[in-house]
C-alpha positions as CSV (number, residue, x, y, z in Angstrom):
1,A,22.2,-91.5,-8.1
2,A,22.5,-93.0,-4.6
3,S,25.9,-92.7,-3.0
4,A,28.0,-95.8,-2.3
5,P,27.5,-95.6,1.5
6,S,23.8,-95.3,1.2
7,L,23.7,-98.3,-1.2
8,L,25.7,-100.3,1.2
9,A,23.3,-99.5,4.0
10,A,20.4,-100.5,1.8
11,L,22.1,-103.8,0.9
12,C,22.8,-104.6,4.5
13,A,19.2,-104.0,5.4
14,A,18.1,-106.1,2.5
15,S,20.3,-109.0,3.5
16,V,18.8,-109.0,7.0
17,L,15.1,-108.3,6.2
18,R,14.4,-109.9,2.8
19,P,17.6,-111.0,1.0
20,A,16.2,-113.0,-1.9
21,A,13.6,-110.5,-3.0
22,A,15.5,-107.3,-2.3
23,L,19.1,-108.1,-3.2
24,A,18.8,-108.6,-6.9
25,P,17.4,-105.2,-7.9
26,L,19.8,-103.4,-5.5
27,L,22.8,-105.2,-6.9
28,S,22.0,-103.9,-10.4
29,T,22.2,-100.3,-9.1
30,V,25.7,-100.5,-7.7
31,P,28.5,-99.5,-10.0
32,R,30.4,-102.4,-11.7
33,S,33.6,-101.1,-10.2
34,L,32.2,-101.9,-6.8
35,G,31.2,-105.4,-7.8
36,G,27.5,-104.3,-8.1
37,E,26.3,-107.0,-10.5
38,A,25.3,-110.5,-9.5
39,P,27.6,-113.1,-11.2
40,P,26.5,-114.5,-14.6
41,F,24.7,-117.8,-14.5
42,V,26.1,-120.6,-16.7
43,I,23.6,-123.3,-17.6
44,L,24.9,-126.9,-17.9
45,P,22.6,-129.1,-20.1
46,G,21.3,-132.4,-19.0
47,F,22.2,-135.7,-20.7
48,G,20.8,-135.7,-24.2
49,N,20.0,-132.0,-24.1
50,E,21.5,-129.3,-26.2
51,A,22.0,-125.6,-25.8
52,D,18.8,-124.7,-27.7
53,D,16.7,-126.6,-25.2
54,Y,17.3,-123.8,-22.8
55,S,16.8,-121.0,-25.3
56,D,13.9,-122.2,-27.4
57,P,12.6,-125.4,-25.8
58,M,10.7,-127.7,-28.2
59,K,10.7,-124.7,-30.7
60,R,7.8,-123.2,-28.9
61,G,9.4,-119.8,-28.6
62,E,12.2,-118.2,-26.7
63,E,9.8,-116.8,-24.1
64,F,9.4,-120.3,-22.7
65,G,13.2,-120.8,-22.2
66,L,15.2,-120.8,-19.0
67,R,17.5,-118.2,-20.6
68,S,14.7,-115.8,-21.2
69,A,13.4,-116.4,-17.6
70,L,16.8,-115.4,-16.3
71,T,17.1,-112.4,-18.6
72,R,13.7,-111.1,-17.6
73,R,15.0,-111.1,-14.0
74,G,18.1,-109.1,-15.0
75,I,20.5,-112.0,-14.7
76,S,23.1,-112.3,-17.5
77,N,23.4,-115.9,-18.5
78,Y,25.2,-118.4,-20.8
79,V,24.6,-122.0,-21.7
80,V,27.3,-124.6,-22.5
81,P,27.2,-124.8,-26.3
82,L,26.4,-128.4,-26.7
83,E,24.7,-130.0,-29.7
84,R,22.7,-133.2,-29.1
85,K,24.9,-135.3,-31.4
86,E,27.9,-134.6,-29.2
87,W,26.5,-137.0,-26.5
88,F,27.6,-139.8,-28.8
89,S,31.1,-138.9,-27.6
90,V,30.3,-140.6,-24.3
91,F,30.1,-144.0,-26.0
92,A,32.8,-143.3,-28.6
93,S,35.3,-142.3,-25.9
94,G,34.2,-144.9,-23.4
95,A,34.5,-147.7,-25.9
96,L,38.3,-147.4,-25.8
97,S,38.5,-147.8,-22.0
98,A,38.5,-151.1,-20.1
99,K,37.3,-149.2,-17.0
100,F,34.2,-148.0,-18.9
101,W,33.2,-151.5,-19.8
102,A,33.8,-152.6,-16.2
103,G,31.6,-149.7,-14.9
104,E,34.5,-148.2,-13.0
105,A,35.4,-145.2,-15.3
106,P,36.1,-141.8,-13.7
107,P,34.2,-138.9,-15.3
108,E,36.9,-137.7,-17.6
109,V,37.0,-141.0,-19.5
110,A,33.7,-140.5,-21.2
111,F,32.7,-136.9,-20.3
112,S,35.9,-134.9,-20.9
113,F,34.3,-133.3,-24.0
114,Y,31.6,-131.8,-21.7
115,L,33.9,-130.8,-18.9
116,R,36.2,-128.9,-21.3
117,K,33.2,-127.0,-22.7
118,V,32.1,-126.1,-19.2
119,E,35.5,-124.6,-18.5
120,E,35.5,-122.7,-21.8
121,T,32.0,-121.3,-21.1
122,V,32.9,-120.2,-17.6
123,A,36.0,-118.4,-19.0
124,R,33.9,-116.6,-21.6
125,A,31.3,-115.6,-19.0
126,I,34.0,-114.1,-16.8
127,E,35.6,-112.3,-19.7
128,D,32.4,-110.9,-21.1
129,S,30.9,-109.8,-17.7
130,G,34.0,-108.6,-15.9
131,S,32.8,-110.6,-12.9
132,D,35.0,-112.5,-10.5
133,S,32.8,-115.6,-10.4
134,V,29.8,-117.4,-11.9
135,V,26.9,-119.4,-10.8
136,L,26.6,-122.9,-12.3
137,V,23.1,-124.1,-13.0
138,G,23.3,-127.8,-13.7
139,H,20.1,-129.5,-15.1
140,S,19.9,-133.2,-14.6
141,A,23.3,-134.8,-15.3
142,G,24.6,-131.3,-15.6
143,G,24.5,-131.1,-11.9
144,W,27.0,-133.9,-11.1
145,L,29.0,-132.9,-14.1
146,G,29.2,-129.4,-12.7
147,R,30.6,-130.9,-9.5
148,C,33.3,-132.6,-11.6
149,A,34.1,-129.4,-13.5
150,L,34.6,-127.6,-10.2
151,A,37.3,-130.2,-9.5
152,G,39.2,-129.5,-12.7
153,L,38.5,-132.8,-14.3
154,G,38.2,-131.3,-17.8
155,S,41.7,-129.8,-18.2
156,A,43.5,-132.1,-15.7
157,S,42.5,-135.5,-17.1
158,G,43.7,-138.3,-14.9
159,A,45.1,-136.0,-12.2
160,G,42.2,-136.5,-9.8
161,P,40.2,-133.7,-8.0
162,T,42.0,-130.4,-7.2
163,A,42.4,-129.6,-3.5
164,S,40.7,-126.2,-4.1
165,K,38.0,-125.4,-6.6
166,A,39.4,-125.2,-10.1
167,L,36.8,-122.8,-11.5
168,P,35.8,-119.3,-10.3
169,V,32.4,-120.5,-9.1
170,D,30.5,-118.9,-6.2
171,T,27.4,-121.2,-6.3
172,I,26.3,-124.4,-8.0
173,V,22.6,-125.1,-8.3
174,T,21.4,-128.5,-9.4
175,L,18.0,-129.0,-11.0
176,G,16.6,-132.6,-10.9
177,C,20.1,-134.1,-10.7
178,P,20.6,-137.8,-10.1
179,H,23.3,-137.3,-7.5
180,G,23.3,-140.9,-6.2
181,L,22.2,-144.5,-6.7
182,G,20.0,-146.8,-4.7
183,E,21.3,-150.0,-3.4
184,G,21.6,-152.6,-6.1
185,A,21.2,-150.0,-9.0
186,M,23.7,-150.2,-11.8
187,D,25.6,-147.0,-12.5
188,Q,24.3,-146.0,-16.0
189,T,27.3,-143.6,-16.4
190,R,29.7,-146.6,-16.3
191,G,31.2,-145.5,-13.0
192,A,31.3,-141.7,-13.4
193,V,28.6,-140.9,-10.8
194,T,30.0,-143.5,-8.3
195,W,33.5,-142.0,-8.7
196,T,32.1,-138.5,-8.2
197,N,30.4,-139.4,-4.9
198,E,33.4,-141.3,-3.6
199,N,36.0,-138.6,-4.5
200,L,33.9,-135.4,-4.4
201,P,31.2,-136.3,-1.8
202,G,28.4,-133.9,-1.0
203,S,29.1,-130.2,-0.8
204,Y,32.8,-130.8,-1.3
205,Y,34.3,-127.3,-1.6
206,D,33.8,-125.1,1.5
207,D,34.0,-121.9,-0.5
208,V,31.2,-122.8,-2.9
209,N,27.4,-122.6,-2.1
210,Y,25.5,-125.7,-3.1
211,L,21.8,-125.8,-3.8
212,S,19.9,-128.9,-4.9
213,I,16.4,-128.6,-6.3
214,A,14.1,-131.6,-6.7
215,G,10.6,-132.0,-8.0
216,T,7.6,-134.2,-7.0
217,A,5.3,-134.1,-10.0
218,V,5.0,-137.9,-10.6
219,V,4.4,-140.9,-8.5
220,S,5.5,-144.0,-10.5
221,D,3.1,-146.8,-11.0
222,S,4.0,-150.2,-12.6
223,Q,0.3,-150.8,-13.3
224,A,-0.2,-147.6,-15.2
225,P,-1.0,-147.7,-18.9
226,R,1.9,-148.0,-21.3
227,G,2.9,-144.6,-22.6
228,S,1.8,-142.8,-19.4
229,I,4.2,-140.6,-17.5
230,E,3.6,-142.8,-14.4
231,K,4.7,-145.9,-16.3
232,Y,7.7,-144.1,-17.8
233,A,8.7,-142.9,-14.4
234,E,8.7,-146.4,-13.0
235,G,11.4,-147.4,-15.5
236,S,13.4,-144.2,-15.1
237,Y,13.3,-144.3,-11.3
238,G,14.1,-148.0,-11.3
239,M,17.4,-147.4,-13.2
240,L,18.5,-145.1,-10.3
241,L,17.0,-147.0,-7.4
242,G,16.8,-150.6,-8.4
243,D,13.0,-150.7,-7.7
244,G,11.1,-147.7,-9.2
245,D,7.5,-148.6,-8.4
246,G,5.4,-146.3,-6.1
247,V,8.2,-143.7,-6.0
248,V,7.9,-139.9,-6.0
249,G,10.0,-137.7,-8.2
250,D,10.0,-135.3,-11.1
251,G,9.1,-138.0,-13.7
252,V,12.7,-138.8,-14.5
253,V,14.8,-138.5,-11.3
254,P,13.4,-139.8,-8.0
255,L,13.4,-137.5,-5.0
256,D,15.5,-140.1,-3.1
257,V,18.6,-139.3,-5.1
258,A,18.0,-135.7,-6.2
259,H,19.4,-133.9,-3.2
260,L,23.0,-133.4,-2.3
261,D,24.3,-133.8,1.2
262,G,25.3,-130.5,2.8
263,A,23.5,-128.5,0.1
264,K,20.5,-126.2,0.7
265,Q,17.8,-128.5,-0.4
266,I,14.5,-127.3,-2.0
267,T,11.7,-129.6,-3.0
268,L,9.1,-128.3,-5.5
269,D,5.7,-129.9,-5.3
270,G,4.3,-130.5,-8.8
271,C,7.6,-129.8,-10.6
272,Y,8.5,-131.9,-13.7
273,H,12.0,-132.7,-14.9
274,S,12.1,-131.7,-18.5
275,I,11.4,-128.9,-21.0
276,N,8.4,-131.0,-22.4
277,A,6.6,-130.7,-19.1
278,P,2.8,-130.0,-19.2
279,G,2.3,-126.2,-19.0
280,N,6.1,-125.7,-19.0
281,N,5.9,-126.7,-15.3
282,W,9.6,-127.8,-15.0
283,Y,12.5,-126.3,-13.1
284,G,13.1,-123.6,-15.7
285,G,9.4,-122.6,-16.2
286,E,7.9,-119.4,-14.8
287,Q,5.9,-121.3,-12.2
288,F,9.0,-122.6,-10.4
289,V,12.0,-120.6,-11.5
290,D,11.8,-118.0,-8.7
291,N,11.8,-120.8,-6.1
292,W,15.5,-121.5,-6.8
293,I,16.7,-118.2,-8.3
294,E,15.8,-116.2,-5.2
295,P,17.6,-118.5,-2.7
296,T,20.5,-118.5,-5.1
297,L,20.7,-114.7,-5.1
298,G,20.3,-114.8,-1.4
299,S,23.2,-117.1,-1.0
300,L,25.4,-114.6,-2.8
301,G,24.5,-111.8,-0.4
302,P,26.8,-112.4,2.6
303,S,30.0,-113.0,0.6
304,W,29.2,-110.2,-1.8
305,L,28.5,-107.8,1.0
306,R,31.7,-108.7,2.8
307,A,33.7,-108.1,-0.3
308,L,32.0,-104.7,-0.8
309,Q,32.6,-103.8,2.9
310,E,36.3,-104.7,2.5
311,R,36.5,-102.4,-0.5
312,F,35.0,-99.5,1.4
313,A,37.4,-100.2,4.4
314,A,40.4,-100.1,2.1
315,K,39.5,-96.6,0.8
């Protein structure tokens, strides 16, 4: 086996020459006691999705799932254990709040069930892996909900965002997330997204790496045939922008609101939003997954290397 100093030299070289491609396999060769494994990835489902959508999408086989894609790359991963029926909690909880009906509800009013499950899944990933931190991967609404979970809104309901991050998260990656709203668009979350952007704007925590990933597979068209993806996109984009005609996006979320200020922004040409994408060409499919996994691993490199160097210096 390679010695610790030689591994450190290799890692330093990798971080300078080709961090994304070289860092992941080298990390797996370093002893766990030296912090040699990349943090586990925790997948946050999008609105209406459930955990199985990322394990066995559309019941086509696990080989098509995002979890399998991560596992094939040597990345341990977890998914927030949601069932589709749990999304009814948004309306059941919100119905009791005047702020919800007024469109001014903070996220914990209707989404506390989700935020608590994020906290529980992160804790389980930390305990199982022995890692000091995790990477959050938020698909669709899971992106802005991940930003809320970072602020402790699940366990500290009504207390507002924490001054420092409330979860041991190194990096948050958002995949096709509707981070904002166009002028004149109604907040479909009854205030939650608006509250998030007002109170947790952009890349809010300095000690967290933020990556936002967007797709451009579909240009909407109001004149397209009913039932076509272009016609569907016009309605979906319109809910987020006000006017959704002639807009580029991933078929559900327009490019205009899919990127987060201050984040590393990656736009994937031809990438669709959802697990039912033609040819599995969505964010979690084989054609696109390395486009965001490699930059994510690369973002871990500098902080991980500094921690490793500090451990050597202390010996």
